[in-house]
C-alpha positions as CSV (number, residue, x, y, z in Angstrom):
1,X,107.1,89.5,133.2
2,X,110.6,90.1,132.7
3,X,113.3,89.8,134.9
4,X,115.7,92.6,136.2
5,X,119.4,92.1,137.3
6,X,118.3,90.7,140.7
7,X,116.2,88.0,139.5
8,X,113.2,89.8,140.5
9,X,110.2,90.1,138.4
10,X,109.9,93.6,137.2
11,X,106.3,95.0,138.2
12,X,104.7,97.7,136.1
13,X,104.5,101.1,137.5
14,X,101.4,101.7,139.2
15,X,98.8,103.7,137.0
16,X,98.0,107.0,138.9
17,X,94.4,107.6,139.5
18,X,92.6,110.1,137.6
19,X,92.2,113.5,138.7
20,X,88.8,114.4,140.1
21,X,87.0,117.6,139.6
22,X,88.2,118.7,143.2
23,X,91.6,118.0,142.4
24,X,91.7,119.9,139.0
25,X,89.8,122.7,140.6
26,X,92.5,122.8,143.7
27,X,95.1,122.5,141.1
28,X,93.8,125.5,139.1
29,X,93.0,127.8,141.9
30,X,96.8,127.4,143.2
31,X,98.3,128.0,139.8
32,X,96.3,129.8,137.2
33,X,97.4,133.1,137.9
34,X,101.2,132.1,138.0
35,X,100.8,130.6,134.6
36,X,98.8,133.0,133.1
37,X,101.4,135.8,134.1
38,X,104.2,133.7,132.4
39,X,101.8,133.3,129.2
40,X,101.1,137.1,129.4
41,X,104.8,137.8,130.0
42,X,106.0,136.0,126.7
43,X,103.0,136.9,124.3
44,X,102.1,140.5,125.6
45,X,98.3,139.6,124.7
46,X,95.8,138.9,127.4
47,X,93.2,137.3,125.2
48,X,95.9,134.8,123.7
49,X,97.5,134.4,127.3
50,X,93.9,133.1,128.3
51,X,93.3,130.9,125.4
52,X,96.7,129.3,126.0
53,X,95.7,129.0,129.9
54,X,92.7,127.4,129.1
55,X,94.3,125.0,126.5
56,X,96.9,124.2,129.4
57,X,94.1,123.2,131.8
58,X,92.5,121.2,129.4
59,X,95.5,119.2,129.0
60,X,95.6,118.9,132.8
61,X,92.1,117.3,132.8
62,X,93.2,115.1,129.8
63,X,96.7,113.7,131.0
64,X,97.0,115.5,134.4
65,X,97.5,112.1,136.2
66,X,100.9,112.1,134.5
67,X,102.0,114.8,136.8
68,X,103.4,113.9,140.1
69,X,101.7,115.8,142.9
70,X,105.0,117.5,144.1
71,X,105.7,118.4,140.4
72,X,102.4,119.7,139.1
73,X,103.6,123.2,138.9
74,X,106.6,122.6,136.7
75,X,104.4,119.9,134.6
76,X,101.9,123.2,134.0
77,X,104.4,125.3,133.0
78,X,106.1,122.9,130.4
79,X,102.6,122.3,129.1
80,X,102.0,126.0,128.9
81,X,105.2,126.5,127.1
82,X,104.4,123.5,124.7
83,X,100.8,125.1,124.0
84,X,102.5,128.2,123.1
85,X,105.1,126.8,120.8
86,X,102.0,124.8,119.1
87,X,99.8,128.1,118.7
88,X,103.0,129.6,117.0
89,X,103.6,127.1,114.7
90,X,99.7,126.9,113.9
91,X,99.7,130.8,113.5
92,X,102.9,130.5,111.0
93,X,101.4,127.8,109.0
94,X,97.9,129.9,108.6
95,X,99.5,133.2,107.6
96,X,101.7,131.3,105.1
97,X,98.7,129.3,103.9
98,X,96.7,132.3,103.7
99,X,99.1,134.1,101.7
100,X,99.4,136.9,104.5
101,X,103.0,136.3,104.8
102,X,105.6,135.3,102.4
103,X,106.7,131.6,102.1
104,X,109.9,131.2,104.0
105,X,111.7,130.0,100.8
106,X,110.5,132.5,98.8
107,X,113.8,133.8,96.9
108,X,112.8,136.3,94.3
109,X,110.1,138.8,94.0
110,X,110.2,139.4,90.3
111,X,106.9,139.6,88.4
112,X,106.6,135.8,87.9
113,X,106.6,135.1,91.7
114,X,104.3,138.0,92.3
115,X,101.6,136.9,89.8
116,X,101.7,133.6,91.3
117,X,101.2,134.8,94.7
118,X,98.4,136.9,93.4
119,X,96.6,133.9,91.9
120,X,97.2,131.7,94.8
121,X,95.5,134.6,96.8
122,X,92.7,134.6,94.5
123,X,92.2,131.1,94.9
124,X,92.4,131.2,98.7
125,X,89.7,134.1,98.4
126,X,87.5,132.0,95.9
127,X,87.6,129.1,98.7
128,X,87.0,131.2,101.3
129,X,83.8,132.6,99.6
130,X,82.5,129.1,98.9
131,X,82.3,128.2,102.6
132,X,79.2,127.7,104.6
133,X,78.8,131.4,106.0
134,X,79.1,130.1,109.8
135,X,82.4,128.6,109.1
136,X,83.5,131.6,106.8
137,X,82.7,133.9,109.7
138,X,84.7,132.1,112.2
139,X,87.7,131.7,109.5
140,X,87.6,135.5,108.8
141,X,87.3,136.5,112.7
142,X,90.4,134.2,113.9
143,X,92.8,135.0,110.8
144,X,91.9,138.3,109.2
145,X,90.8,140.0,112.8
146,X,93.2,138.0,114.8
147,X,90.6,137.2,117.6
148,X,90.9,134.3,119.9
149,X,88.3,131.6,119.7
150,X,87.1,132.6,123.1
151,X,86.1,136.1,121.7
152,X,84.5,134.6,118.9
153,X,82.4,132.3,120.7
154,X,81.3,134.9,122.9
155,X,80.5,137.5,119.9
156,X,78.8,134.7,118.2
157,X,76.9,133.4,121.2
158,X,78.3,130.0,120.6
159,X,80.1,127.2,122.6
160,X,83.8,127.4,122.3
161,X,83.7,124.0,121.0
162,X,81.5,124.6,118.1
163,X,83.6,127.5,117.0
164,X,86.8,125.4,117.0
165,X,84.8,122.8,115.4
166,X,83.4,125.1,112.5
167,X,87.4,126.4,112.1
168,X,88.5,122.8,111.8
169,X,85.8,122.0,109.2
170,X,86.7,125.3,107.4
171,X,90.3,124.4,107.0
172,X,89.7,121.0,105.7
173,X,87.4,122.2,103.2
174,X,90.0,124.9,102.2
175,X,92.7,122.4,102.1
176,X,90.3,120.2,99.7
177,X,89.6,122.9,97.4
178,X,92.8,124.5,97.0
179,X,94.3,120.8,96.6
180,X,91.9,120.2,93.9
181,X,92.8,123.8,92.2
182,X,96.3,123.0,92.2
183,X,95.7,119.4,90.3
184,X,93.4,121.0,87.9
185,X,96.2,123.5,87.0
186,X,97.9,122.2,83.8
187,X,101.2,123.8,84.6
């Protein structure tokens, strides 16, 4: 143990007990409407707000003991805002990665740049068609159609975790496939 300035040994901060399911339920019932309104006001998309709300309360289950009971409201709003920022970063990355938006540093739009982007789109589409069907359907629904994971899960009759796992596996396969094509390119 280290000693503080007064000569007394410092005691480690007591670890807060994990939240019980009843605690989580009470916090959810008390704050979910306010957090959802906050997310809906920012996003303007009810499905996205619901998805981010779910992610926020998932964080509560995982790490909610970090929040002091008197500041749980502020903790929830901070986590909701962080989940929104994370979603925006991922959406921008996916859009750039799949060629649906120009890369941020694209200086010119001359014939060479357009040809390269066209080749990249072809490579992405080729990699997409090589995916197992269940993974490809999730990627297309999420990226091309802009559906939330919850909507995809409901439409496919699959658990939300299964849909998210399929997306993650598909993205890993796409990264590997596109990375290998880049290495095979003689340029």
